[in-house]
N, C-alpha and C positions, 0 to 999 in steps of 0.2 A: 531836294534833289541830290543825287549822288555824283560820284565821279568814276571815271575809268582810270584804273591804277595798273601800271606796268612796273612791278618791282624787279629790279635786276637780281638774278639769283647769286651773283658773285660778290659784288662790291658795294651794296647799298645805294646805288643810283636808282632814283625813281622818276618815272614820267607819270604825271597825273594830269588827266583832261577832264575838266569841269564845264559842263554846258553853261554858256552865259547868254545875256541879251546881246543880239547882234549890234555891233558898234555903228552901223549905218541904219538910217531911218528909211521907211517907205519901201519902194520897189526893190531896194538893194537887200533887204532883210528877208530873202527868200530861201536862204540855206542856213544851216545851223552854224554857230560859232562856239568856240571852245577856249577856255583859258587853259593854256598848256604851261604846266609848271614842272621845271626840271630841278631835281634836287640831287646833290652829291656832297661828298665830304667838304664841309666848309663853305659851300656856295648853293645859292638858290636863286632862280630867275623864272619869271612867268611873262607871258605875252598873250594877248587876245588874238585868236587865229580863226577868222571866219573861213569856213569851207569855200572852195572856188565854185561859183556858178557854172563855169566852162569846164571844169574838170570832168575826166571820164568816169570817175567813181567818187561816191561819198566816203567818208572815213569808215562808216559801217560796211560799205561794200567792199572796201579795201581789206578790212579785217576779215570779212567773209572769204575773200579770195585766199588770204593767208591760211585760214583754217581749212579751207577746201583741199589745200595742198600740204596738210599737216606732215606728211612724210618727207617732205623736202622739195626743193626746186632748184634749177640752175639760175645763175645770174643774181642780180639785184633787183628787188621790187621797190618801186618808188611812189611816194604820195606826198603831195604838198598842199598847203592851204593857200588861200588868197593872198597873192603878192608874196609868197614864199616865206611868210612869218614862221611857219613850222614846216620843216622838211623831214620826212622819214625814209631812210634807206635801209632796206631790210634783206638780210641774208639768212639762209637756213644752212646748218652745218651738215645736213644729211642724216643726222643722228637723232638728237633730241634738244637742240638749243637753237633759237632764233636770235640773231644779233640785230638789234634795232639801233641804227645810228641816227640820233636826233639832233637837229639843228634848229635853234630858236633865234629869232631877231626881234628886237624891240627898240622903242625910243622914238617912234614917229615914222614919217614917210621915208626919210634917209635913215637906215638902221644906225643907231647910236651904240648899240652893243650886239654881240653875237655869241652865242654859247652852244657848244657841241658836246654831246655826251653819249655814251654807249650803254645800252640796257640789253641784258641777255635773259631771255625768258623761255619758258616752256611753250612749244608750238600750240598745245592744247588751250592756252589762255585766249586765243584769238576768237573762238567760238562764242564764249560768254561775252567778250568785249563787243563783238559785233552786235549782239542782241541788245545789250545795254545801250550802245551808241545809238541804235535806231529808236529806242524808247526815249532816251534823253533828248535826242534831236527833236523828236516829235513834240515832246512836252515843252521845249523851249522856244518853239516857233510862235510868232505872233498869232493870237487867236486861239492858243492852246490853254488848257487848264484854267487858271484864274482869270487870264486875259479874255476868255471866250465870252464874258458878259455876265 
């Protein structure tokens, strides 16, 4: 299975989202989970970030919304995973660049570390990312693919 990759166009920062087995068993594993890896000059951190069952949007839906507004939007668009392990604050410059401020937390129930990075991407990237996110999420859910029996 692949990954969703958001490479910054300016400074080598990369956000990579890889579908993983949900960290909780049973009834809790009803939403996709992602390993979010943020890489920058001299530093790399990753955290397992399940989507939130109570969120207004899945990650795929969030990326769809960004792509649907490819020409820009006012304000900041926000998405976060379950328990805020990954937070995305997204701004459009109104021209051709989207600024994704990424915050990752890891290390257990009480965050033991926190990493923030800025990724600058082309707004056209979100359409393909949304499509891949939907496919990867479906393949990673219990009962899909090899787990189906």
